[in-house]
N, C-alpha and C positions, 0 to 999 in steps of 0.2 A: 361408200357404196360403190360398187362394181357392176359393169355390164358386160363383161366378158367372163368366161369361165373361171372358177375359183379353185378347182380340184377338190376332191371329195373327202380328205381328212380335215375335219372341223370339231369344234365345240360350242358352235351355235348355228342354226340355218343362216344361210348365206342372204344377202341383197343384192337386187340388180335394178339399176335404174331403169331399164327398158322394159317393155313386154318381154317375156321369155321368146316370144315367136319371133321378135327381132334380134334377138343377142345370140341366136343359135340358128346354125343352118339346116340340121335336122333334127326331128324328133323321133326316137327309137323306142315307139309306143308299145307297150305290152297290151294284150287284148282282153282276155277274161278277167273280169272286174274291174277294166278301164274303159275300155270302149264299148262292149258288151257284156252282159250276163245271160248265157244260153241264146235264146232266139232273140232278145231284145235290147236296143241298146240302152246302156248307161245313161241316165238323164243328165243332160246339157252335153253330150258327148258330140252329136252329130252337127248342132251349129257351132262349137268351139274350134272343132276341127276344121270345118269350112272355113269360119273365121281366120285361124292360123294359117291354112293353105293360102288363102287370100293374101295375106300380109309377107308372104314368099317362103314360109317354112314349108319343107319337106318333109313329108308324114311316111315312115316306114314303120311297118308293123311287126313287133318281135316278140314271138311266143314260144313258150315252153311245150304248149300243147302239140304233139307231133300226129294227132289224130287224122287230119284233113289236108289233102294237097294244097298249096297257095292258091291255085286257081279257085277251089271251092271256098276259101278264106275271104278272097278278094270277091267274090260273087256275094257272099252273105253281106259283106262290108258294104258293098253297092245297094243290095236290097235294103239295108237299114238307111240310106241315106249319104254313107260315106264313101265315095267314089273311089276305087282301088284297083289295082291291075296285079297279076300273080306276083311281078317283080317287086312289089311293094312289100311282100310278105315273106318274112324270114323265120324259119321255125328251126326246133331242135331236132327234128328230123334231119334236115339238111346238114347239121352240125356234126350229128352222129353218123350220117352217111360219109362227111369227108374224113372223119377219124377213120373209119373202117376202110375206105378207099386207100387212106395212108400206109394201110398195114398189107392191105390184100391185093394180089394180082387182079387186073380186071376179069371179069367174068366169074369170079368166086360167087360161091351160093352163100346166104346169109338166111338164117332162120330169122323171121318176123314175128313178134309179137306184138301186135298193135294193128294200127288200121293202114288206108292207102296212102297216107303221108309218108309213111315209111317207104312202102313200096316203089312210090315215085322217087323219092329221095335217093334209095340205093339205084335205081334205073338211071338217074341222072350221072351218077359216079362211076356206073359201067358194072354194076355189081347186081346178082341175080337174087331175087326174093324167092323163098320157099318157106313152106308151112308146117314141116316135119323131119324129125330125124332120119327118116326113111330115103330122103332127097340128098342126104349126105353133104350138110353145111358144113361150113369151116368157121363160122362165127355165129354169133346170137345178137339181135338188137331189140330193145325193148322200150317201147313207147305207150303213152296212154291212148285208149280207145274204150269207147263204152262196150263194145262187144267181147271185150277180153274177159274170158272165164277160165274155170278150172282147168280145162284141158290145155288151154295155151299155156297157162302158168306151170303146168306139169309137164309139157313139151319143152319149155325154157329150162326146166330144172334137170330134165334129163340132158341136156345139150351142154349146160354150165357145169354138172357133176362130171361128165365126160372130158371136162377139159377145155373146152371151146372158148375163145375169147367172148367177152360179155360187155357190151355198151348198153348204156340206158341214155334214152334221149334227156331224160330228166330225172330228178326225185322230189319233185312237189308233192308232199304227203296229201295236200287237198287241192280241189278245183271248185271254183266258184261256178253255180248255175242258176238258171232262171227261179229255182225252187230253194236254194241255200247253198252250203258247203257240202261237198260230197269227196269221196276218197279220189285221190289223185294218181298219179304214175308211181309216186315214191311208195305209196300203199301196196301199190301191186307188186313193185320191185322186191319190198320187203318180205314177201312170200316166197319168193325165188331165193332171196339171200337166206331166210330162216331155213329153208329146204337144202339148201346146198353149202352153207357157211362161207359162201364167196361173194366179194365185193365187187361190183360192176366198175367199169370206166364210164364216167358220166360227161355228157357232153353239152347238157343245157346250162341256162343261166342258174347260178352266178358263175361258172367255171369260164376257163379262158377260150375253150374251143367254141362257145357260142357268140363271145365278144368277137372273136377273130372271123367269124362267118359273116357278122353282121357288116364288120368293116370292108371286108371283101365286097359284099353284094350291094351295099350302099354307097361306098365311097366318101362315108361323112368327115368332114372337116372340124366341126364345131358341133359334135351331137350332144343332145339331151336324152338322157334316157328318162321315161315317164312310166311308173308303175304302181301298185298297190301291195307289193309285198317287200318286205325289208328283207327277208332272206333269198330271194331270187334277185328282184328287178335293182333293189338299190345295193346290195352286196356285188351283185355283177357289174354295176357303175363303179363302184370303189375297186374292184379289181382291174377294170380297164381304164382306170384313172380319167374318168369323165363325170361331168356334173349330171345330178338326177333330181326329178321332182315327184315327190310321194302324193297320191291322190287317196282320198280315204273312202273311195267308193266299192272296194273289194275287202281285202283281207285284213290289213295294217289296221291296228286301232291306236288313238292317241296314248292309252296307257302301255302299250308295247313300245311305241316311239320315245318315251321317256326313259326306258331302262336299256335302250338300244345302245349296244357297245360300237366302237368305231366304224367298224365296216358296215354297219346297217343304219349309218346316220346321213338323209338325204340332203341334198343342198338345198332345195327349196320344199316348201309344202304348201297343199291347195286342197279344198274340200273337192274338187271334181276338175275335169278338164279346163274350165275355165280358167284356171290357173297359167295358161298357156298364155293368155290374152292380156296378162296384166304383169306390171313390175312387182317385185318382191320387196316387202319393205326389211330395212335394215335393222338387225338386234344389235344395240349398244349396251356397253357395261353403264351400270348407273346406280349409285348409292348402296355400294355393296352386293348388286344383284345384276339384273339384267332386264334392259326395256324394249319393247317394241310395240310400236302405237301408243295408245293409251294405257298400257300395262307393265308391271314390274314384277319380275318374280325372283325370289332368293329361295336357298335352301338352308335351313337352320335345324340343327340337331336332327339331321335324318329325314325332316319333312319340307315339302315345297311349300312355300307361301307367296301367295298372288295377292296385287292391289291393283286399284285401276279400274278402267273401264273402257270400251270399244270393240273394235270386231275380235270374235272369240279365237280367231286363228291368229291374230297378233297375239293373244295371251298365250296360245299354244306355243308358238315360236318363243316367247320370252321363257316359258317353262321349259323347253327343249333345252335352252343354253344354261338355265340354272341346273337342271338334272343331270346333263351331260358333264358339264363341269365338276360338279359334284362326285360323280360316278368316276371320273378320272382320277380324282384327288385320292380317294380313299378305297373304290373298288366295290362300294355298296350302294345299289340303288336308293334315291329319295322316294319317300312316300308322296305319291302326287294324288292321291284319291281325291281328297278335298278339294284341292285346286282345280283339279278336273271337272269335278261336280259344278265348282262354281262357274265353270265356262261352259256348262250344259252337256258335257261329253260322258 
């Protein structure tokens, strides 16, 4: 078992002898589905983050949602009982604005399809936000905002069809809300893509521009990415070469985790942010399978088998090891439905 970062490429979840809040210097926390869902905090998030901060872990909030400026997000977090300042929030709008600023002269006009978060990020980089082609923009940036409608998407389509460079803050197809799962920026980007036949340059997780922005702004030396999505948070950690913690309070499900390719496999997993406060049990090879806690998992004839008893997340860790090993061996996901049902998932 280790209490230092182990790297993202793995065939089993990692172990950590110390609480994660002591083994890492900075938690790079996703927001939607991890800290809050809409206007409300996720269960156990407020007290877990307070305890992690008290233990010396720096908290930074890294989100693909580009709709709100950092100070607005920080105010929302503070209202929920998670004290935060604007400098603690890094969003994909900032990563998108840096991408554009690296290409365009200062003072260039950029057509914004999105909210105030994009406008502020552009201004920080010396670019001018505009809202129509009549203002003669030289590029397009698109990010999620609940106010985006047909007219905004049409304006973006006209600009992209005219050949203007197009940057998307992120391409998450969905976003968790207080009422459930709703269309995200990726769904809106798809409309412009369909109308123009053009692909945007993407700034947000899981791609390198977002990781670069996060490292620049936090100065983290031993970061731990914490998220609820395999295809953004966990893949972003994999691409950045850092460890990750998956929590099951948002998008990802245990069934999806069992069939995850290498880039979608987290270092650690926990039901919620309380996982920051505890050590992570080790998964070991045992009896032709993999054991964690009181559980042992094996893959036989394309089916995952589980025996034992104990904490169901230990059982899930053992299942992940058996499933990932089998998947890497023959490229075919093992059937884990019965085993997951035995664990109550």
